[in-house]
C-alpha positions in Angstrom: 15.1 -5.5 -75.4 13.6 -8.1 -73.2 10.2 -7.7 -71.2 12.1 -8.1 -67.9 14.8 -5.7 -68.9 12.2 -3.2 -69.9 10.3 -3.6 -66.7 13.5 -2.9 -64.7 14.3 0.0 -66.5 10.6 1.2 -66.0 10.8 0.6 -62.3 14.1 2.5 -61.9 12.7 5.4 -63.5 9.8 5.6 -61.3 11.9 5.7 -58.1 12.9 9.1 -56.5 16.6 10.1 -57.1 18.4 9.6 -53.8 22.0 11.1 -53.8 24.5 8.3 -53.2 26.1 8.8 -49.6 29.6 10.6 -49.7 32.7 8.6 -48.8 35.8 9.9 -46.8 38.2 9.7 -49.5 36.2 12.2 -51.6 36.8 15.0 -49.1 40.5 13.8 -49.0 40.7 14.3 -52.7 38.8 17.9 -52.6 39.1 19.4 -48.8 36.6 22.1 -50.0 33.8 19.6 -50.4 33.8 19.3 -46.6 32.5 22.7 -45.8 29.7 22.5 -48.4 28.7 19.1 -47.1 28.4 20.1 -43.3 26.4 23.1 -44.5 23.7 21.0 -46.0 20.3 20.6 -43.9 20.8 16.9 -43.2 24.4 15.9 -44.1 24.9 12.2 -44.9 27.2 10.9 -43.3 26.9 13.1 -40.3 29.7 15.1 -38.4 30.0 12.5 -36.0 30.3 9.7 -38.6 33.0 11.8 -40.6 34.9 12.2 -37.5 35.0 8.4 -36.9 35.7 7.8 -40.5 38.6 10.2 -40.5 40.3 9.3 -37.4 39.9 5.5 -38.3 41.8 5.9 -41.6 44.4 8.2 -40.1 45.1 5.7 -37.3 45.5 2.7 -39.6 48.9 0.9 -39.1 51.2 0.3 -42.1 53.1 -3.0 -43.0 56.7 -2.9 -44.3 58.3 -5.1 -46.9 59.1 -7.5 -44.2 55.5 -8.0 -43.4 56.2 -5.9 -40.0 53.1 -4.0 -38.3 54.3 -0.3 -38.3 52.5 2.7 -36.4 50.5 5.0 -38.7 52.9 7.2 -40.8 53.0 10.8 -40.1 52.5 11.9 -43.7 50.4 14.4 -45.5 47.5 12.2 -45.8 47.1 11.4 -42.4 47.5 15.1 -41.2 44.9 16.2 -43.6 42.4 13.4 -42.4 42.9 14.6 -38.7 42.4 18.1 -39.6 39.2 17.4 -41.3 38.1 15.6 -38.1 38.9 18.7 -36.1 36.9 20.8 -38.7 33.8 18.4 -38.2 34.1 18.8 -34.6 34.5 22.7 -34.7 31.1 22.7 -36.9 29.3 20.9 -33.7 30.7 24.0 -31.6 32.7 21.3 -29.6 29.4 20.2 -28.1 30.6 17.4 -25.9 27.1 16.1 -25.4 26.9 15.2 -29.1 30.3 14.0 -29.2 30.0 11.7 -26.2 27.0 10.4 -27.7 28.3 9.5 -31.0 32.0 8.7 -30.4 33.7 6.0 -28.1 36.2 7.2 -25.5 39.3 6.1 -27.4 38.0 8.2 -30.4 37.1 11.2 -28.4 40.5 11.1 -26.6 42.2 11.0 -29.7 40.4 13.9 -31.2 40.9 16.1 -28.3 44.8 15.3 -28.1 44.9 16.4 -31.9 43.0 19.6 -30.8 45.9 20.2 -28.0 48.5 19.5 -30.7 47.1 21.8 -33.4 46.3 24.7 -30.8 50.1 24.8 -29.7 49.6 23.9 -26.0 53.0 24.1 -24.4 54.3 20.7 -24.1 55.5 19.4 -20.8 53.6 21.7 -18.6 50.6 20.6 -16.5 47.5 22.2 -17.4 46.8 23.2 -13.8 50.0 25.3 -14.0 49.0 27.3 -17.0 47.8 30.8 -16.7 45.1 30.8 -19.1 44.9 34.9 -19.3 48.5 34.7 -21.1 47.4 32.2 -23.6 45.9 32.8 -27.2 42.1 32.4 -27.2 42.3 29.2 -29.1 44.9 27.6 -27.0 42.7 28.5 -23.7 39.9 26.9 -25.6 41.6 23.6 -26.2 42.7 23.4 -22.7 39.2 24.0 -21.3 37.6 21.8 -23.5 40.1 19.0 -22.8 40.1 19.2 -19.2 36.2 19.5 -18.9 36.0 16.3 -20.5 39.0 14.3 -19.4 39.0 15.5 -15.6 35.6 16.2 -14.6 33.2 14.2 -16.9 35.4 11.1 -16.9 35.4 11.2 -13.1 31.8 11.5 -12.8 31.3 9.1 -15.6 32.8 6.5 -13.4 30.7 7.5 -10.4 27.6 6.9 -12.6 26.1 10.3 -11.9 23.9 11.4 -14.9 24.3 15.1 -14.2 25.5 18.0 -16.4 28.9 18.9 -14.9 30.2 22.5 -14.7 33.8 23.2 -15.2 36.3 23.2 -12.3 34.5 26.5 -10.8 32.3 23.5 -9.2 35.5 22.7 -7.3 35.7 26.2 -5.4 32.2 25.9 -4.5 32.7 22.5 -2.8 35.8 23.7 -0.9 33.5 26.6 0.5 32.0 24.3 3.3 35.2 24.2 5.0 36.4 27.7 4.1 33.6 30.1 3.5 36.0 32.8 2.0 36.4 30.5 -1.0 32.7 31.3 -2.0 34.0 34.6 -3.2 36.4 33.0 -5.7 33.6 30.5 -6.7 31.3 33.3 -7.6 33.9 35.2 -9.9 34.6 32.0 -11.8 31.0 31.6 -12.2 30.5 35.1 -13.5 33.3 34.4 -15.9 32.1 31.3 -17.0 28.6 32.9 -17.6 30.3 35.5 -19.9 32.2 32.8 -22.0 29.1 30.7 -22.4 28.8 31.3 -26.1 31.6 29.1 -27.0 31.1 26.1 -24.8 28.0 24.1 -23.7 26.9 25.1 -20.1 23.6 24.0 -18.2 22.5 27.5 -17.8 19.7 26.8 -15.0 22.3 24.8 -13.0 24.8 27.7 -13.4 22.1 30.2 -12.4 21.5 28.3 -9.2 25.3 28.2 -8.3 25.4 32.0 -9.1 22.5 32.9 -6.7 23.8 30.3 -3.9 27.2 32.2 -4.1 25.8 35.6 -4.0 23.5 34.7 -1.1 26.4 33.1 0.9 28.6 36.1 0.3 26.0 38.7 1.2 25.6 40.0 -2.3 22.1 38.5 -2.9 19.0 40.5 -4.2 15.7 38.7 -2.8 13.8 39.7 -5.7 16.3 38.6 -8.2 16.7 35.0 -6.6 13.4 33.9 -6.4 13.6 32.6 -9.9 16.0 30.1 -8.9 15.6 26.8 -7.0 17.5 28.1 -4.1 15.9 31.5 -4.2 12.4 29.8 -4.4 13.1 27.5 -1.2 14.5 30.5 0.8 11.5 32.3 0.1 9.1 29.6 1.1 11.2 29.0 4.2 10.8 32.6 5.2 7.0 32.4 4.8 7.0 29.1 6.9 6.1 27.1 3.8 8.3 24.0 3.9 6.0 21.6 1.5 8.0 23.0 -1.5 10.9 20.7 -0.4 9.1 18.0 -1.8 10.0 19.0 -5.3 13.4 20.8 -4.8 16.7 19.1 -5.0 18.3 18.2 -1.5 21.4 20.5 -2.3 19.3 23.6 -2.2 17.4 22.5 0.8 20.7 22.0 2.6 22.2 25.3 1.6 19.1 27.1 2.9 19.0 25.3 6.2 23.0 26.4 6.6 22.2 29.8 6.0 18.8 30.2 7.9 19.5 32.4 10.8 15.7 33.3 11.7 14.7 30.1 13.7 15.9 27.3 15.4 18.0 24.8 13.5 16.4 21.9 15.2 12.7 22.9 14.1 13.9 23.4 10.6 15.6 20.1 10.5 12.5 18.4 12.0 10.2 19.9 9.2 12.5 19.1 6.5 12.9 15.5 7.6 9.1 15.2 7.7 9.0 16.6 4.0 11.7 14.3 2.9 9.9 11.3 4.6 6.6 12.1 2.6 8.6 12.4 -0.6 10.5 9.2 0.0 6.9 7.6 0.8 5.1 8.7 -2.4 8.3 7.6 -4.6 8.1 4.0 -3.0 11.5 4.5 -0.9 12.5 3.4 2.4 11.8 5.8 5.2 15.0 7.1 6.7 15.9 6.1 10.2 16.0 10.0 11.2 12.1 10.0 10.4 11.6 6.9 12.6 13.7 8.6 15.4 11.8 11.8 15.1 8.5 9.6 15.6 9.6 8.5 19.0 8.8 11.6 20.7 7.2 14.0 18.3 5.5 17.3 19.3 2.2 18.3 18.4 3.2 20.8 16.0 5.4 18.2 14.1 2.4 15.9 13.7 0.2 18.8 12.7 2.7 19.8 10.1 3.0 16.1 8.8 -0.5 16.0 8.3 -0.5 19.4 6.4 2.4 18.1 4.1 0.7 14.7 3.4 -2.6 16.7 2.3 -0.8 18.9 0.2 1.3 16.4 -1.6 -2.0 14.5 -2.4 -3.0 17.1 -5.0 -4.6 16.2 -8.6 -1.1 15.3 -9.9 -0.7 12.6 -7.2 -4.2 11.1 -7.0 -3.5 7.9 -8.9 -4.5 4.9 -7.1 -0.8 3.9 -6.6 -0.1 7.1 -4.7 -3.2 6.7 -2.6 -1.9 3.2 -1.5 1.4 4.6 -0.9 0.0 7.3 1.2 -2.1 5.1 3.1 1.0 2.8 3.8 2.7 5.7 5.2 -0.2 7.1 7.4 -0.3 3.5 8.8 3.4 3.6 9.5 3.2 6.9 11.3 0.1 5.6 13.5 2.0 2.4 14.6 4.9 4.3 15.6 3.2 6.9 17.7 3.0 5.9 21.4 1.2 9.4 22.5 -2.6 8.4 22.1 -3.5 11.9 21.6 -1.2 12.3 18.9 -2.6 9.0 17.3 -6.1 10.6 17.5 -4.9 13.6 15.5 -3.9 11.4 12.7 -6.6 9.1 12.9 -9.3 11.9 12.8 -7.6 13.4 9.6 -9.4 13.4 6.6 -6.7 11.3 4.8 -7.0 8.6 7.4 -10.8 8.4 6.8 -10.7 8.6 2.9 -7.4 6.5 2.1 -7.6 3.6 4.7 -10.0 0.6 4.2 -12.3 -0.2 7.2 -10.6 -3.2 8.2 -7.3 -1.2 8.5 -9.0 1.4 10.6 -10.3 -1.1 12.9 -6.9 -2.8 13.5 -5.0 0.6 13.9 -7.9 1.6 16.4 -7.7 -1.5 18.3 -3.8 -1.1 18.7 -4.3 2.5 19.9 -6.6 1.3 22.6 -4.2 -1.5 23.7 -1.2 0.9 23.8 -3.3 3.5 25.6 -4.1 1.1 28.5 -0.5 0.1 29.0 1.2 3.4 29.2 4.0 3.4 31.6 3.5 7.0 33.6 6.8 6.7 35.4 9.1 6.1 32.4 12.0 7.9 32.2 11.8 10.9 29.6 13.4 9.7 26.0 16.7 11.1 24.7 16.7 14.1 22.4 16.3 13.9 18.5 19.8 13.9 17.9 21.2 11.4 20.9 19.3 8.5 19.8 21.7 6.0 17.7 20.3 3.8 14.8 19.6 0.4 15.8 18.7 -3.0 14.4 15.2 -2.9 16.0 14.0 0.1 13.4 14.9 -2.1 10.6 13.3 -5.0 12.1 10.1 -3.0 12.7 10.2 -1.6 9.3 10.5 -5.3 7.7 7.7 -6.6 10.1 5.6 -3.7 9.0 6.5 -4.7 5.3 5.7 -8.4 6.1 2.1 -7.3 7.5 1.2 -5.3 4.3 2.8 -7.3 1.5 0.7 -9.8 -0.6 3.4 -10.8 -3.0 4.7 -14.4 -2.1 8.4 -13.8 -3.3 8.4 -10.4 -1.3 7.3 -12.0 1.9 9.9 -14.9 1.7 12.5 -12.3 1.1 11.3 -10.2 4.1 11.3 -13.5 6.2 15.0 -14.3 5.2 16.1 -10.9 6.4 14.1 -11.1 9.4 15.5 -14.6 10.4 19.2 -13.3 9.9 18.4 -10.4 12.3 16.5 -12.5 15.1 15.5 -15.9 16.0 12.0 -15.9 16.7 8.5 -17.0 15.4 7.6 -14.4 13.0 4.3 -15.9 12.3 3.1 -14.1 15.4 4.0 -10.7 14.2 0.3 -9.9 13.5 -2.2 -11.3 16.0 -4.8 -11.1 13.2 -3.2 -13.9 11.2 -5.2 -17.0 11.6 -5.2 -20.5 10.2 -7.8 -23.1 10.8 -7.4 -25.0 14.2 -7.4 -28.2 12.0 -4.2 -27.2 10.3 -2.3 -25.4 13.1 -0.7 -28.5 14.4 0.5 -29.8 11.2 2.2 -26.3 10.2 3.9 -25.7 13.4 5.3 -29.4 13.3 7.5 -28.2 10.4 11.1 -28.1 11.8 12.6 -25.4 9.6 11.8 -22.2 11.0 11.7 -20.2 7.8 9.6 -22.9 6.0 7.1 -23.0 9.0 6.8 -19.1 9.0 6.2 -18.8 5.3 3.5 -21.6 5.2 1.6 -20.3 8.1 1.7 -16.7 6.6 1.0 -17.4 3.2 -2.2 -19.5 4.3 -3.3 -16.9 6.6 -3.0 -13.9 4.1 -4.8 -16.2 1.6 -7.6 -17.1 3.9 -8.0 -13.3 4.7 -7.9 -12.3 1.0 -10.8 -14.8 0.4 -12.7 -13.4 3.4 -12.7 -9.9 1.6 -13.2 -11.4 -1.8 -9.8 -10.7 -3.1 -9.5 -14.0 -5.0 -6.7 -12.7 -7.4 -4.1 -12.3 -4.7 -5.6 -15.5 -2.7 -4.9 -17.6 -5.7 -1.1 -16.2 -6.0 -0.6 -16.9 -2.2 -2.1 -20.3 -2.2 -0.3 -21.4 -5.4 2.9 -20.3 -3.9 2.3 -22.2 -0.7 1.2 -25.3 -2.6 4.5 -25.1 -4.5 6.5 -24.9 -1.2 4.7 -27.7 0.7 4.8 -30.1 -2.5 8.5 -30.5 -2.0 8.4 -32.1 1.6 4.7 -32.9 2.8 2.0 -34.8 1.0 -0.5 -34.1 3.8 0.1 -30.5 3.5 0.0 -30.6 -0.3 -3.5 -32.1 -0.3 -4.5 -29.5 2.4 -3.5 -26.7 0.0 -5.4 -28.6 -2.9 -8.6 -28.5 -0.8 -8.4 -24.8 0.1 -7.6 -23.7 -3.5 -10.7 -25.8 -4.3 -12.9 -24.0 -1.8 -11.4 -20.6 -3.1 -12.7 -21.5 -6.7 -15.9 -22.5 -5.4 -16.5 -19.3 -3.3 -15.3 -17.2 -6.4 -17.9 -18.9 -8.6 -20.3 -18.5 -6.2 -19.4 -14.8 -5.7 -19.7 -14.3 -9.3 -23.2 -15.7 -9.4 -24.3 -13.4 -6.6 -23.5 -10.3 -9.0 -25.4 -11.6 -11.6 -22.9 -14.0 -13.6 -25.2 -17.0 -14.1 -22.5 -18.7 -16.3 -22.6 -22.6 -15.2 -19.1 -23.8 -13.6 -16.4 -25.2 -15.9 -16.5 -28.8 -16.0 -13.1 -29.1 -14.4 -14.3 -27.4 -11.1 -17.3 -29.6 -11.0 -15.1 -32.7 -11.4 -13.0 -31.6 -8.8 -15.7 -31.0 -6.2 -17.0 -34.4 -6.8 -13.4 -35.9 -6.4 -13.4 -34.1 -3.0 -16.7 -35.4 -2.0 -15.6 -39.0 -2.8 -12.0 -38.7 -1.4 -11.1 -41.4 1.1 -9.6 -39.7 4.4 -6.3 -41.4 5.8 -5.1 -39.2 8.5 -5.6 -36.0 6.9 -6.7 -32.8 8.5 -10.1 -31.7 6.9 -12.2 -28.6 7.4 -15.8 -29.1 7.9 -16.7 -26.1 5.8 -15.1 -27.5 2.6 -17.7 -30.3 2.7 -20.5 -28.0 3.4 -19.9 -25.7 0.4 -19.1 -28.5 -1.9 -22.5 -29.8 -1.4 -24.2 -26.4 -1.5 -22.2 -25.9 -4.6 -23.7 -29.0 -6.3 -27.2 -28.2 -5.2 -27.1 -24.5 -6.5 -26.0 -25.8 -9.8 -28.5 -28.5 -9.9 -26.1 -31.3 -10.1 -29.0 -33.5 -8.8 -28.2 -36.6 -11.2 -24.9 -37.0 -9.5 -26.3 -36.6 -5.9 -29.2 -38.9 -6.3 -27.7 -41.7 -8.6 -23.9 -41.5 -9.2 -22.6 -40.9 -5.5 -21.5 -44.1 -3.9 -23.9 -45.3 -1.2 -21.2 -45.8 1.1 -20.6 -42.2 1.0 -24.0 -41.2 1.7 -23.9 -43.4 4.8 -20.8 -42.1 6.0 -21.0 -38.4 5.1 -23.7 -36.4 6.6 -23.5 -33.5 4.1 -23.9 -35.8 1.3 -26.9 -37.4 2.9 -28.8 -34.1 3.4 -27.8 -32.9 0.0 -29.1 -36.3 -1.7 -32.4 -35.8 0.1 -32.9 -32.0 -1.0 -31.7 -33.2 -4.5 -34.3 -36.1 -4.7 -37.0 -33.9 -3.5 -36.4 -31.3 -6.1 -36.0 -33.9 -9.0 -39.2 -36.0 -7.8 -41.5 -32.9 -7.5 -43.3 -33.8 -10.8 -44.4 -37.2 -9.5 -46.7 -36.8 -6.6 -46.0 -40.2 -4.6 -42.5 -40.3 -4.9 -42.3 -36.4 -4.0 -44.2 -37.1 -0.8 -41.9 -39.9 0.4 -39.0 -37.8 -0.4 -40.3 -34.7 1.2 -41.2 -36.8 4.3 -37.5 -38.2 4.5 -36.0 -34.5 4.2 -38.3 -33.1 6.6 -37.5 -35.8 9.2 -33.8 -35.0 8.8 -34.2 -31.2 9.1 -36.2 -31.9 12.0 -33.4 -33.9 13.6 -30.9 -30.9 12.9 -33.1 -28.0 14.1 -35.8 -29.4 16.6 -35.8 -28.6 20.3 -33.5 -30.6 22.5 -35.2 -33.9 24.3 -33.6 -32.6 27.7 -35.6 -29.1 28.0 -33.4 -26.6 29.9 -35.3 -23.8 31.7 -34.0 -20.3 32.2 -34.1 -18.5 35.6 -37.8 -17.2 34.9 -39.0 -20.6 34.1 -39.3 -20.4 30.5 -38.2 -23.3 28.0 -35.3 -22.1 26.0 -36.2 -22.1 22.0 -34.0 -23.6 19.5 -31.3 -26.0 20.8 -29.0 -28.2 18.7 -28.8 -31.8 19.6 -27.1 -34.8 18.8 -28.4 -37.1 16.0 -27.6 -39.9 13.8 -26.1 -37.1 11.4 -23.2 -36.7 13.8 -21.3 -33.6 13.3 -23.8 -31.9 10.9 -25.8 -28.9 12.5 -27.8 -26.1 11.6 -25.6 -22.9 10.9 -28.0 -20.9 8.4 -26.9 -22.8 5.3 -30.6 -23.6 4.5 -31.2 -19.9 3.8 -28.2 -20.2 1.5 -29.8 -22.9 -0.7 -33.1 -20.9 -1.5 -33.1 -19.4 -5.0 -35.3 -17.3 -7.2 -37.7 -16.5 -4.1 -40.3 -14.0 -4.3 -39.2 -12.0 -1.3 -42.1 -9.5 -1.2 -44.4 -12.5 -0.6 -42.1 -13.9 1.8 -42.2 -10.7 3.8 -45.8 -10.4 3.8 -46.4 -13.9 5.0 -43.7 -13.5 7.5 -45.3 -10.4 9.1 -48.7 -12.2 9.6 -47.1 -15.1 11.0 -45.0 -13.2 13.8 -48.2 -11.1 14.6 -50.0 -13.9 15.1 -47.0 -15.7 17.2 -46.7 -12.6 19.3 -50.5 -12.5 20.0 -50.3 -15.9 21.4 -46.9 -15.2 23.4 -46.1 -11.5 23.5 -43.0 -12.1 25.9 -41.1 -14.5 23.3 -37.7 -12.8 22.8 -37.0 -14.7 19.8 -40.3 -13.5 17.9 -39.8 -9.8 19.3 -36.2 -10.0 17.7 -37.8 -11.2 14.4 -40.4 -8.4 14.4 -37.5 -6.0 14.9 -35.9 -7.5 12.2 -38.7 -7.0 9.8 -39.3 -3.2 10.8 -35.5 -2.8 10.3 -36.2 -2.4 6.5 -37.4 1.0 6.8 -39.0 1.9 10.3 -36.1 2.2 12.7 -37.8 3.6 15.5 -40.2 0.7 15.7 -37.2 -1.6 15.0 -35.5 -0.1 18.4 -38.9 -0.7 20.0 -38.9 -4.2 19.5 -34.9 -4.7 20.1 -35.5 -3.2 23.5 -38.6 -5.0 24.1 -36.9 -8.5 23.4 -34.1 -7.2 26.0 -36.6 -6.4 28.7 -38.6 -9.9 28.7 -35.4 -11.6 29.3 -33.8 -9.3 31.7 -36.5 -8.2 34.2 -36.4 -4.7 32.6 -32.7 -4.7 32.5 -32.1 -5.3 36.1 -30.2 -8.3 34.9 -27.7 -8.8 32.0 -29.3 -9.4 28.6 -28.2 -12.9 27.6 -25.6 -12.8 24.9 -27.8 -15.4 22.6 -30.4 -12.5 22.5 -28.3 -9.3 22.1 -25.9 -10.9 19.6 -23.5 -8.7 17.6 -25.9 -9.1 14.8 -28.6 -7.7 16.7 -26.4 -4.7 18.3 -25.2 -3.7 15.0 -28.7 -3.5 13.8 -29.5 -1.3 16.8 -26.5 0.9 16.1 -27.5 1.3 12.5 -31.0 2.2 13.6 -29.9 5.0 16.0 -27.5 6.1 13.1 -30.2 6.4 10.8 -32.3 8.2 13.4 -29.3 10.8 13.8 -28.7 9.6 17.4 -25.2 9.6 17.1 -24.2 9.6 21.0 -26.2 6.4 21.3 -24.4 5.0 18.5 -21.0 5.7 20.3 -22.4 4.1 23.5 -23.9 0.9 21.8 -20.5 0.4 19.9 -19.1 -0.6 23.6 -21.5 -3.6 23.7 -19.9 -5.4 20.9 -17.5 -8.4 21.5 -14.9 -6.1 20.1 -15.4 -2.2 20.5 -16.0 -0.8 17.0 -14.0 2.3 17.6 -14.2 3.5 14.0 -17.8 3.7 14.0 -17.9 5.1 17.3 -15.5 8.1 16.5 -17.3 8.6 13.2 -20.6 9.1 14.9 -19.0 11.6 17.6 -17.7 13.5 14.8 -21.2 14.4 13.6 -22.6 17.6 14.9 -26.2 17.2 13.9 -27.0 14.6 16.7 -30.8 14.4 17.6 -30.1 13.0 21.2 -29.2 14.8 24.3 -25.3 14.1 23.6 -23.3 14.9 26.8 -25.9 13.3 29.0 -25.3 10.1 27.7 -21.5 10.5 28.5 -22.1 9.0 32.0 -23.0 5.6 30.3 -19.6 5.3 28.7 -17.2 3.2 30.4 -14.5 2.8 27.5 -11.6 5.1 28.3 -10.4 5.3 24.8 -13.8 6.6 23.7 -14.2 9.2 26.5 -10.4 10.4 25.5 -11.4 10.9 21.9 -14.5 13.1 23.3 -12.3 15.2 25.2 -10.0 15.7 22.1 -13.1 16.4 19.6 -14.6 19.0 22.2 -11.1 20.6 22.7 -10.7 20.8 18.9 -14.3 22.5 18.6 -13.9 24.9 21.3 -16.6 23.2 23.5 -15.3 23.8 26.9 -18.5 22.8 28.8 -19.0 19.4 27.2 -15.2 18.6 27.3 -15.5 19.1 31.1 -18.2 16.5 31.1 -16.0 14.1 29.4 -13.2 14.9 31.6 -15.4 14.2 34.5 -16.3 10.8 33.2 -12.8 9.9 32.7 -11.9 10.8 36.4 -14.2 8.4 38.0 -12.2 5.8 40.0 -13.9 2.8 39.0 -12.8 3.2 35.4 -9.1 3.3 36.3 -7.3 1.0 34.0 -5.2 -0.2 37.2 -8.3 -1.7 38.8 -8.8 -5.6 39.1 -10.8 -6.7 36.0 -13.7 -7.5 38.2 -14.1 -3.8 39.1 -14.0 -2.8 35.5 -16.5 -5.4 34.6 -18.9 -4.3 37.3 -18.6 -0.7 36.2 -19.4 -1.6 32.6 -22.5 -3.7 33.7 -23.7 -0.7 35.8 -23.5 1.4 32.8 -25.0 -1.0 30.4 -28.1 -1.5 32.6 -28.7 2.1 33.1 -28.2 3.0 29.4 -30.7 0.4 28.3 -33.2 1.4 30.7 -32.7 5.1 29.5 -33.3 3.8 26.0 -36.4 2.0 26.7 -38.0 5.1 28.4 -37.2 6.9 24.9 -38.5 4.2 22.6 -41.3 2.6 24.6 
């Protein structure tokens, strides 16, 4: 024996002995082998495979002597093969789930027809005319199995319903909707099916549900017994006024319970179930029904209270994923936007889910919308039609699509929504959200686009991208800008360059944001190269944003590209671009610091430029009290370059503690020379703002008194800027003077309702609370106060707030001059009251 042969023999001996797969003809030669094979633990081939093999062989056509194809012969061989196929199916107890999974429809049809033949079903008689009680058991079983598959299963397969269908007893149950007496017949058939479930496959849970429903509808139900079925569960919960369970119960059971419920008004039940279904649709990402939108047109207080309860219960531990939180936040925003009643909107906005799930910017927008809608309520409007009288209209669909348009950050989805909206109405959809803004430099170019869809899409993509950058969501900003770039590349070279510039600015800001968080990795060479390209770009009728040039220069300075700014940048750019000129001087000063002579010259030139930017104007303007205004910007040889706080951005690796100590000494000395300088007083307040909030309030108020004759005149807006007011608000909040916070929130350019409402919810306020209500002129805040005090049962304080609202000078129908005068009067009195507290 050769070595190879010996190796093969040794290898074959080492393998486990696997029995060969049985073939169909072995069972034909010895039919008794079939039963032994099927009784094995894991028969191979399986019963379904054997059925296919047996029927395939039995249905093979024959060829006669003239080579003509003939039908399969009806001989002993073929009859035996068909009989063995039926035995294999009987071994599976005619489980149609298994048979349908393993057999094609033609093969299964052939198998069931053979079953009818061998079971001696009367030929020529319709199965519906057969009386099953007169037939032998095997014949009746064959009729049931065949009709179960061929009639009901085939119909529902075509309708693509993935449900287990019960036999034709489902049929009587459906007829009961029009003829309640048929429920008795359905119940009897379900009972018979239950007793015969041993020889057919039945969905026992579904059978139990139908059985319980029939017993209830015919008056034969046992309440304690029916609680184990879905129908019984929801009936029990509805009796206990607990509708939240409908979130998890199939709709068929919910509908049955509504039809059978006689204990309360049908309208109330429908409203509550409509709310439950809406919450379920929201969590599953579905579209809210028109019925729910109609319900929100004029909901009751109880309906909104119930809605909030269902929302809170649906956000249990199983649904606390981030995806579910965002879906619930979107749902709450939709509800807020649809509610016209301000008091109901306040109910939603004061709920804990509103506070927890929505972002601050979203809360602010919703509160602003609520305030505007409350100011334009038409008191003479006719009452709205009832819930069932309101027809579905396109406006509901348009509002839904507009809401999706506002929230979506997917460029493809945004485009699809715009296409649908353009088909419904012809109007500029870039105006849907007043918060969508693009730079003034780009507006004319974008709005000049002739195609309405393209114009809206470019505007919205850019506005959303800029918003994402402002909140440091650079991933979505990149998607939106990239999509916009692809779109404009097809038709506008000018807009293509604009988008390239904005993408560059986004990457610069993204890298700077990473550096601020501790990632000091140098920017990639490609980004540095593109920044240089922008700075060296020649401008030919191209809209440019000033901020792009500024931040490109700052970027080069921050990453110490001093060599480029001092030596490589073309001199023509230095002379024509003021940002590069300033950047070159700063870079030269930093580079030449080791050499004393050169550094002095560079530092002197840099200082002269900074003085030109920041010095007092040569034409001094005096205020009403005769004092010279401080920092004024003046025109210089640097043209459009001006001081805007960027110098502070350039500072790196500064010893902050040493700066603070030095600044304190400097400010104290300056105030000893000029104690009425409001700029130095504000700076002193900023220093104390770090940890001494009462002292900070003292100096902020003192800065206001020196420029307003103790608040007898309005404080100039350049003294009480939004930044200063927000610091005053922060001080009052940390001192637990929450009513003062709410009053100060009115002083901002845009009233900060979220901060005001949150402050008014606090109950451990250290100020005199309702004594400050007379200083509130914003009716929305006063309305919220009445709601809060009513909710807490604080009747006296609620009356104070109501009295404040009732003042005629605060009536929204007054002329603007009257309203402004009322606000100014309250501002003065409030600031004078604060001064008495903090001085």
